[in-house]
C-alpha positions in Angstrom: -1.4 -3.8 -21.0 -0.4 -0.8 -18.9 -2.7 1.2 -16.8 -2.5 4.1 -19.3 -3.5 1.8 -22.2 -6.3 0.3 -20.1 -7.6 3.8 -19.3 -7.3 5.0 -22.9 -9.4 2.0 -24.1 -12.2 2.7 -21.6 -15.2 4.8 -22.5 -16.1 7.8 -20.3 -19.0 5.9 -18.9 -16.7 2.9 -18.0 -14.2 5.3 -16.4 -17.0 7.0 -14.4 -18.3 3.6 -13.2 -14.9 2.4 -12.2 -14.2 5.6 -10.2 -17.6 5.8 -8.4 -18.4 2.1 -7.8 -18.7 1.3 -4.1 -16.3 -1.4 -2.9 -17.8 -4.7 -2.0 -17.2 -6.2 1.4 -15.1 -9.0 -0.1 -12.8 -6.4 -1.8 -12.3 -4.6 1.5 -11.5 -7.8 3.3 -9.0 -8.8 0.6 -7.3 -5.4 0.9 -7.1 -5.7 4.6 -5.6 -9.2 4.3 -8.4 -10.7 6.4 -9.3 -13.3 3.8 -7.5 -14.8 0.8 -8.8 -14.8 -2.8 -9.5 -18.5 -2.6 -11.5 -18.0 0.6 -13.5 -15.1 -1.1 -14.3 -17.3 -4.1 -15.6 -20.1 -1.8 -17.6 -17.6 0.2 -19.2 -16.1 -2.9 -20.2 -19.5 -4.1 -21.7 -20.4 -0.7 -23.5 -17.0 -0.6 -25.0 -17.7 -4.0 -26.4 -21.0 -2.8 -27.5 -19.9 0.7 -28.5 -16.3 -0.1 -27.1 -15.4 3.3 -25.2 -12.1 3.8 -21.4 -12.5 3.3 -20.7 -11.2 6.8 -22.9 -13.8 8.4 -21.2 -16.6 6.5 -17.8 -15.3 7.5 -18.9 -15.2 11.2 -20.4 -18.7 11.0 -17.2 -20.1 9.6 -15.1 -18.3 12.3 -13.0 -16.5 9.7 -13.2 -13.2 11.6 -14.5 -11.9 14.9 -17.6 -9.7 14.9 -15.4 -6.8 15.9 -13.1 -7.4 12.9 -16.1 -7.6 10.6 -17.6 -4.4 12.0 -14.3 -2.6 11.5 -14.2 -3.7 7.9 -17.8 -2.6 7.4 -17.0 0.7 8.9 -14.1 1.1 6.5 -16.4 0.2 3.6 -18.9 2.8 4.7 -16.2 5.5 5.0 -14.9 4.7 1.5 -18.4 4.9 0.1 -19.0 8.2 1.9 -15.8 9.6 0.5 -17.0 8.8 -3.0 -20.4 10.4 -2.3 -18.8 13.5 -0.8 -16.4 13.9 -3.8 -19.2 13.5 -6.3 -21.4 16.0 -4.4 -18.5 18.5 -4.4 -17.8 18.0 -8.1 -21.5 18.5 -9.0 -21.7 21.6 -6.8 -18.6 23.0 -8.4 -20.0 22.4 -11.9 -23.3 24.0 -11.0 -21.5 27.0 -9.6 -19.4 27.5 -12.7 -22.4 27.2 -15.0 -24.3 30.0 -13.2 
């Protein structure tokens, strides 16, 4: 299935959710190449059992330094803020055009 076919089969609500969903820390770490998919899967299983924050588990296992983790969390925050800023701008533009 191509991206176009995938997008055409999604409802408007599903598209909105996909575009506005904040990235999870594990997704950020995968994109940065800090952990592998297999490591993430194991970390998620451990997190479900221990109920510890993912970052704390990562630090305890020595997979990353605290500085590396803080940089990833900063990137996650900046990405989330960009989504919020874009949505705020869209809503303001829509409100301005409806007046």
